[in-house]
C-alpha positions as CSV (number, residue, x, y, z in Angstrom):
1,M,-41.0,-2.9,0.3
2,S,-38.3,-5.2,1.5
3,T,-38.3,-6.7,5.0
4,S,-34.7,-8.0,4.4
5,P,-31.6,-5.9,4.2
6,V,-31.4,-4.0,1.0
7,L,-28.1,-4.5,-1.0
8,L,-27.0,-2.7,-4.1
9,L,-23.9,-3.3,-6.1
10,V,-22.4,-0.1,-7.4
11,D,-20.1,0.6,-10.4
12,E,-19.2,3.4,-12.7
13,S,-22.4,2.8,-14.7
14,G,-24.8,3.0,-11.7
15,S,-26.3,0.6,-9.2
16,R,-28.4,-2.5,-9.2
17,R,-30.2,-4.2,-6.4
18,V,-29.2,-7.8,-5.6
19,D,-30.3,-10.5,-3.2
20,P,-28.4,-9.9,0.1
21,H,-28.5,-13.6,0.9
22,E,-26.6,-14.6,-2.2
23,P,-22.8,-14.4,-2.5
24,H,-21.4,-11.4,-4.3
25,L,-17.9,-10.8,-3.0
26,S,-14.8,-12.7,-4.3
27,V,-12.6,-14.3,-1.6
28,T,-9.6,-12.7,-3.5
29,D,-11.1,-9.3,-3.2
30,W,-8.5,-6.9,-1.6
31,G,-11.1,-5.7,0.9
32,V,-11.3,-9.3,2.2
33,T,-7.7,-10.3,2.1
34,R,-6.1,-7.0,3.1
35,G,-8.8,-4.8,4.5
36,D,-7.8,-2.5,1.6
37,G,-10.8,-0.3,1.1
38,I,-13.0,2.5,2.6
39,F,-16.4,2.9,3.9
40,E,-19.0,5.4,5.3
41,S,-21.9,4.9,7.7
42,I,-25.0,6.9,7.0
43,S,-28.1,7.2,9.3
44,V,-31.5,7.5,7.6
45,I,-34.3,8.7,10.0
46,A,-37.9,8.0,9.1
47,G,-37.1,7.4,5.5
48,R,-35.8,10.9,4.9
49,M,-32.9,11.4,2.7
50,P,-30.1,13.0,4.9
51,T,-27.7,15.7,3.9
52,L,-24.8,13.9,2.3
53,D,-22.1,16.5,1.5
54,A,-20.1,16.0,4.6
55,R,-20.2,12.2,4.2
56,F,-19.1,12.5,0.6
57,D,-16.3,14.9,1.5
58,R,-15.0,12.4,4.0
59,L,-15.4,9.4,1.7
60,E,-13.4,11.3,-1.0
61,A,-10.7,12.2,1.5
62,S,-10.4,8.5,2.4
63,A,-10.3,7.5,-1.3
64,R,-7.4,10.0,-1.9
65,A,-5.5,8.6,1.1
66,L,-5.8,5.1,-0.3
67,D,-5.3,6.1,-4.0
68,L,-8.8,4.8,-4.8
69,P,-11.1,6.3,-7.5
70,L,-13.3,9.2,-6.2
71,P,-16.8,8.0,-5.6
72,N,-19.4,9.4,-8.1
73,R,-21.7,11.4,-5.8
74,S,-24.6,11.2,-8.2
75,I,-24.5,7.4,-8.5
76,W,-24.1,6.9,-4.8
77,T,-26.9,9.3,-4.0
78,D,-29.2,7.5,-6.4
79,A,-28.2,4.2,-4.9
80,L,-29.1,5.4,-1.4
81,R,-32.4,6.7,-2.6
82,K,-33.2,3.3,-4.2
83,A,-32.3,1.6,-0.9
84,I,-34.5,3.9,1.2
85,D,-37.5,3.4,-1.2
86,A,-37.0,-0.4,-1.3
87,H,-36.7,-1.0,2.5
88,E,-39.8,-1.3,4.7
89,P,-40.5,1.8,6.8
90,V,-38.4,1.8,10.0
91,D,-37.5,4.5,12.5
92,R,-33.8,4.4,11.5
93,L,-31.8,2.7,8.8
94,A,-28.1,2.1,9.2
95,V,-26.6,2.4,5.7
96,T,-23.0,1.3,4.9
97,V,-21.3,2.2,1.7
98,V,-18.1,0.3,0.9
99,M,-15.4,0.6,-1.8
100,T,-12.5,-1.9,-2.0
101,R,-9.5,-2.0,-4.4
102,G,-11.2,-4.8,-6.2
103,V,-10.2,-8.4,-7.0
104,E,-6.6,-9.5,-6.9
105,G,-5.2,-10.1,-10.4
106,A,-8.2,-8.6,-12.2
107,D,-8.5,-5.1,-13.7
108,D,-8.4,-1.9,-11.8
109,S,-12.1,-1.8,-11.1
110,P,-13.0,-1.3,-7.5
111,T,-15.7,-3.4,-5.8
112,A,-18.4,-1.3,-4.3
113,W,-21.8,-1.8,-2.6
114,L,-24.4,-0.2,-0.4
115,L,-26.1,-2.1,2.4
116,A,-29.2,-0.8,4.2
117,R,-30.7,-2.5,7.3
118,P,-32.5,-1.4,10.5
119,A,-30.2,0.2,12.9
120,R,-29.5,-1.2,16.3
121,D,-31.6,0.3,19.1
122,F,-29.2,2.5,21.2
123,T,-32.0,4.2,23.2
124,G,-30.8,2.5,26.4
125,I,-27.2,3.4,26.1
126,R,-28.0,7.0,25.2
127,R,-29.8,7.3,28.5
128,S,-27.4,5.3,30.7
129,G,-24.1,6.5,29.2
130,V,-20.9,4.4,29.1
131,S,-17.8,3.7,31.1
132,V,-14.6,4.3,29.2
133,V,-10.9,3.5,29.5
134,T,-8.1,5.4,27.8
135,L,-5.8,3.3,25.6
136,D,-2.6,4.3,24.0
137,R,-3.0,4.3,20.2
138,G,0.8,3.9,19.7
139,Y,1.4,7.0,17.6
140,A,2.4,10.6,18.4
141,S,-0.2,13.3,17.6
142,D,1.9,14.5,14.6
143,A,2.3,11.1,13.1
144,A,-0.2,11.7,10.3
145,E,1.8,14.6,9.0
146,G,5.1,12.8,8.8
147,S,3.8,9.4,7.9
148,P,0.7,9.7,5.7
149,W,1.0,5.9,4.8
150,L,-0.3,5.1,8.2
151,L,-3.7,6.3,6.9
152,L,-4.5,8.1,10.1
153,G,-7.7,10.1,9.6
154,A,-9.0,7.8,6.8
155,K,-12.1,5.7,7.2
156,H,-10.7,2.4,5.9
157,L,-11.8,-1.2,6.3
158,S,-9.0,-2.4,8.5
159,Y,-10.8,-2.2,11.8
160,A,-8.9,-5.0,13.6
161,T,-7.1,-2.6,15.9
162,N,-10.4,-0.8,16.9
163,A,-12.1,-4.1,17.5
164,A,-9.1,-5.3,19.7
165,A,-9.3,-2.0,21.6
166,L,-13.0,-2.6,22.4
167,R,-12.2,-6.2,23.6
168,E,-9.6,-4.8,25.8
169,A,-12.1,-2.3,27.2
170,S,-14.4,-5.2,27.9
171,R,-11.6,-7.1,29.8
172,R,-11.3,-4.0,31.9
173,D,-15.0,-4.0,32.6
174,A,-15.6,-0.9,30.5
175,D,-17.9,-0.2,27.5
176,D,-15.8,1.9,25.2
177,V,-12.4,3.5,24.6
178,I,-10.8,6.9,24.2
179,F,-7.6,6.5,22.2
180,T,-4.6,8.7,23.4
181,S,-1.4,9.6,21.6
182,T,2.1,8.7,22.8
183,D,2.6,12.4,23.6
184,G,-0.3,12.5,25.9
185,L,-3.3,13.9,23.9
186,A,-6.8,12.6,23.8
187,L,-7.9,11.6,20.3
188,E,-11.2,9.7,19.5
189,G,-13.1,6.5,20.1
190,P,-12.8,3.4,17.9
191,T,-16.1,4.3,16.3
192,S,-16.8,7.8,17.6
193,S,-15.6,11.4,18.0
194,L,-14.8,13.0,21.3
195,V,-16.6,16.0,22.6
196,V,-15.9,17.6,26.0
197,R,-17.3,20.5,28.0
198,R,-15.2,22.7,30.2
199,G,-17.4,25.5,31.6
200,D,-18.9,27.3,28.6
201,L,-16.4,25.9,26.2
202,I,-17.0,22.8,24.0
203,E,-13.9,21.2,22.5
204,S,-12.9,18.4,20.2
205,P,-9.5,17.2,19.1
206,A,-8.4,18.6,15.7
207,V,-8.0,16.4,12.7
208,E,-4.3,17.4,12.5
209,A,-3.8,15.0,15.3
210,G,-4.5,12.1,12.9
211,I,-8.1,11.5,13.7
212,L,-11.2,11.0,11.5
213,A,-13.1,14.2,10.7
214,G,-16.4,13.8,12.6
215,T,-19.5,14.6,10.6
216,T,-21.8,14.1,13.7
217,Q,-19.2,16.0,15.8
218,A,-19.8,19.0,13.5
219,T,-23.5,18.8,14.0
220,A,-23.0,18.5,17.8
221,F,-21.0,21.7,17.6
222,G,-24.0,23.4,15.9
223,F,-26.2,22.3,18.8
224,F,-23.9,23.7,21.5
225,E,-23.4,27.0,19.6
226,S,-27.2,27.3,19.4
227,R,-27.2,27.1,23.3
228,G,-24.5,29.9,23.6
229,Y,-21.5,27.7,24.1
230,R,-18.2,28.5,22.5
231,T,-16.7,25.7,20.4
232,R,-13.2,25.0,19.2
233,F,-10.8,22.3,18.0
234,S,-7.9,22.0,20.3
235,A,-5.2,19.8,21.7
236,I,-6.9,18.1,24.8
237,A,-4.5,16.6,27.2
238,A,-5.6,13.0,28.2
239,A,-4.6,13.7,31.8
240,E,-7.1,16.6,31.9
241,L,-10.1,14.6,30.7
242,V,-11.0,13.6,34.3
243,E,-11.3,17.4,35.1
244,C,-13.9,18.0,32.3
245,D,-17.5,19.0,33.2
246,A,-18.9,16.5,30.7
247,I,-17.6,14.1,28.0
248,W,-19.6,12.7,25.1
249,L,-18.7,10.1,22.4
250,V,-20.7,10.9,19.2
251,S,-21.3,9.0,16.0
252,S,-23.9,8.8,13.3
253,V,-26.0,5.9,14.3
254,R,-25.5,5.7,18.1
255,Q,-25.6,9.5,18.3
256,A,-24.3,11.0,21.6
257,V,-23.5,8.9,24.7
258,A,-22.3,10.5,27.9
259,V,-19.2,9.1,29.6
260,H,-20.1,8.4,33.3
261,T,-16.9,6.7,34.2
262,L,-13.4,7.3,33.0
263,D,-10.6,4.9,33.9
264,G,-12.6,4.0,37.0
265,H,-13.2,7.7,38.0
266,P,-16.9,8.8,38.1
267,M,-17.6,11.7,35.7
268,P,-20.4,14.3,35.9
269,V,-23.2,13.6,33.5
270,D,-25.8,16.2,32.3
271,D,-28.8,13.9,31.4
272,A,-31.0,16.8,30.2
273,M,-28.2,18.2,28.0
274,T,-27.5,14.7,26.5
275,A,-31.2,14.2,25.8
276,D,-31.4,17.6,24.1
277,L,-28.3,16.9,22.1
278,N,-29.7,13.6,20.9
279,R,-32.9,15.2,19.8
280,W,-30.9,17.7,17.8
281,L,-28.8,14.9,16.2
282,G,-32.0,13.0,15.5
283,D,-33.5,15.9,13.6
284,E,-33.2,14.7,10.0
285,A,-33.3,18.3,8.8
286,R,-29.9,18.8,10.6
287,L,-28.5,15.4,10.2
288,E,-25.3,15.1,8.2
């Protein structure tokens, strides 16, 4: 068992484990010089192999959007299993799978790897919740349909804008961000999906608005449906967020965090519901 991060390089023939402390990436790789590539984050709880179909579906959608080869599901599943087996037992592994366009001037072979390491402990923030500001993403909600080259809804490596948004949130004394469209709709967080409750209705923005399809969001819908709530994808006006009965930001590793403050306004928080939702998301039998 390894106490260090476990790194595997992946190609069309399979995967091989390498030393994570040695150099493996060319400085002329398109992923480094242009952020030209895709990735997925996978949460592994207590060493159990999670359900991967939704992750692979999203990874393939991202690959299609960037004209990259479709990942071989069998090879990547085997690589993940190798990483889980090689890593020392921990409560939760954060696994990142990456594929770039490859090295400039070389053949058309992509560069790909899988990195597994202990996840950050988000227990505190799941209990305390977050303060959030809304920030204009700079696109209308129909931009993805008319301008697919913007790669809205693809999980690609160019995260500079997301990182800049989080820095802006910090400058405004907030923890996180909900992006909005220029036509006034709420979209998603820089690294999370948006889930809101209005009475007995649970809603999330639809992917047609140019957001990333949320795998954890889908699992969250299953939780609320099991509690008798109605769920739907819909256009959520950013101006109406402050009127919601609850707001959560959900993602695979951090899970669900409640929004306790929105643009300086206190928001209602259901601590018991949030705790139950996180127990559901943490059940590896349901995790996607």
